[in-house]
C-alpha positions in Angstrom: 44.6 169.0 162.9 45.6 173.0 163.2 47.6 173.7 166.1 45.6 174.2 169.1 44.6 178.2 169.5 43.6 179.6 173.0 39.9 179.2 174.0 37.8 178.6 170.6 34.5 178.2 171.8 35.1 180.0 174.4 34.4 177.6 177.2 34.7 177.8 181.2 34.1 174.9 182.7 32.5 171.1 182.7 29.4 171.9 183.7 27.6 168.4 183.7 27.5 164.8 182.4 24.3 162.8 181.7 23.6 159.2 182.1 20.7 157.0 180.8 19.7 155.2 183.9 17.6 152.1 184.1 15.9 153.3 187.0 16.3 157.0 188.0 15.5 156.3 191.8 18.4 154.0 192.3 20.9 156.3 190.6 19.3 159.1 192.6 20.2 157.1 195.6 23.8 156.2 194.8 24.8 159.4 193.8 23.1 161.0 196.6 24.5 158.4 199.6 27.6 156.9 198.1 29.2 160.1 196.1 27.1 162.7 198.2 26.0 164.5 195.4 22.7 166.4 196.3 19.0 166.8 194.0 18.4 169.8 192.6 15.5 171.0 190.6 14.9 170.3 187.6 12.7 172.4 184.8 9.5 170.9 184.8 9.3 171.7 180.6 10.9 168.2 179.8 8.4 165.8 178.8 10.3 162.7 179.9 11.8 161.3 183.4 15.1 162.5 185.0 16.5 164.1 187.5 19.6 166.6 188.5 22.2 166.3 191.5 24.8 168.9 191.8 28.5 168.3 193.8 31.8 169.2 193.3 31.2 171.7 190.9 29.4 169.5 188.4 26.0 168.4 187.8 25.2 164.8 186.8 21.6 164.4 184.8 20.2 161.1 184.9 17.7 160.4 182.4 15.3 157.3 182.6 15.8 155.3 179.3 12.7 154.1 177.6 13.7 150.6 177.4 15.8 150.0 181.0 15.6 146.1 180.0 17.6 146.6 177.1 20.1 148.6 178.4 23.4 146.3 178.9 24.4 144.9 181.9 28.5 145.7 182.9 29.7 143.2 185.5 33.5 143.4 184.8 35.2 146.5 186.6 37.7 147.9 183.8 39.6 150.8 184.2 40.1 151.7 180.5 36.1 151.8 180.3 34.8 155.5 180.1 34.1 157.1 183.4 34.4 160.0 185.2 37.0 160.5 188.3 36.9 162.5 191.5 39.7 163.5 193.4 39.3 162.6 197.4 40.5 163.1 200.5 42.2 160.0 201.7 42.1 157.0 199.6 42.2 154.9 202.6 38.8 156.6 203.9 37.1 155.6 200.7 37.9 152.2 200.3 37.0 151.5 203.7 33.8 152.9 203.2 33.5 151.3 199.4 33.6 147.8 201.8 31.2 148.9 204.4 29.0 149.7 201.7 29.5 146.2 200.3 30.4 147.6 196.7 32.7 145.7 194.5 35.4 147.7 193.4 38.9 147.8 191.8 42.4 149.0 193.0 44.9 150.3 190.3 48.1 152.6 191.1 49.7 154.6 188.2 53.6 155.6 189.1 55.8 157.8 186.6 59.4 159.3 188.0 58.6 158.6 191.3 55.1 159.8 191.7 52.1 157.3 193.2 48.4 157.8 192.4 46.1 155.4 193.6 42.9 154.7 192.4 39.6 152.9 193.0 37.2 152.1 190.2 33.5 151.3 190.7 30.2 151.3 188.6 27.1 153.0 189.3 23.4 151.3 189.4 23.8 150.8 185.7 27.6 150.0 185.0 29.0 153.8 184.4 32.4 153.6 185.7 33.2 155.9 188.8 37.0 156.5 189.7 38.2 157.7 193.0 42.0 158.9 193.0 44.8 160.8 194.6 45.1 162.7 191.3 46.2 165.8 192.6 49.9 164.0 193.1 50.2 163.9 189.4 51.8 167.4 188.1 50.0 168.6 184.9 52.7 169.8 182.6 51.6 171.2 179.0 53.5 169.7 176.2 54.7 173.1 175.7 55.8 174.5 178.4 57.9 173.8 181.9 55.4 174.8 184.3 54.1 172.4 186.2 50.9 172.3 188.9 48.6 169.9 190.4 45.4 169.0 188.6 43.3 171.2 191.4 45.5 174.1 190.5 45.2 174.5 186.5 44.8 178.0 185.4 43.8 177.1 181.7 43.6 180.5 180.6 47.1 181.2 182.0 48.1 178.1 180.1 46.9 178.8 177.0 48.2 182.2 177.2 51.7 181.2 177.5 51.5 178.5 174.5 50.6 181.6 173.1 53.7 183.5 174.0 55.9 180.7 173.0 54.3 180.3 169.3 55.4 184.5 169.1 58.2 183.8 170.2 59.5 180.6 168.1 58.0 182.7 165.0 
């Protein structure tokens, strides 16, 4: 693969993720009442059932499965499975709320160089993995540079510019 060069597709941000659901209604309830997403208007021109939700700067598009009975059921919570992760303000408050809601979850922890990150993993109604973490504790350190920032403060265009500058000075 060629060296990383800037932003070849001129990306700005993550817009949404799409998830296929056994029941759009159950998934709306989960994403609204567990994660705090807000249902938003969905174009009426779609010829299939679904719903759009928005929160924390991203959208979640729920798509009704044409064969919900054939969707696999995940029961084991595996932190190495595909998932979406949300940064939280208080891991203790999240864990307390998950217990109150009687949601099955799994705790995990990552430690690197004295920095500790706590994680909680659980499934949505269709088995899609959700992670809640205090990942902002981990600095984002580009492989080709020395500047470290927290995840929420990363300025991708600036990092890309720095990488280009390093490449120029190495030539």
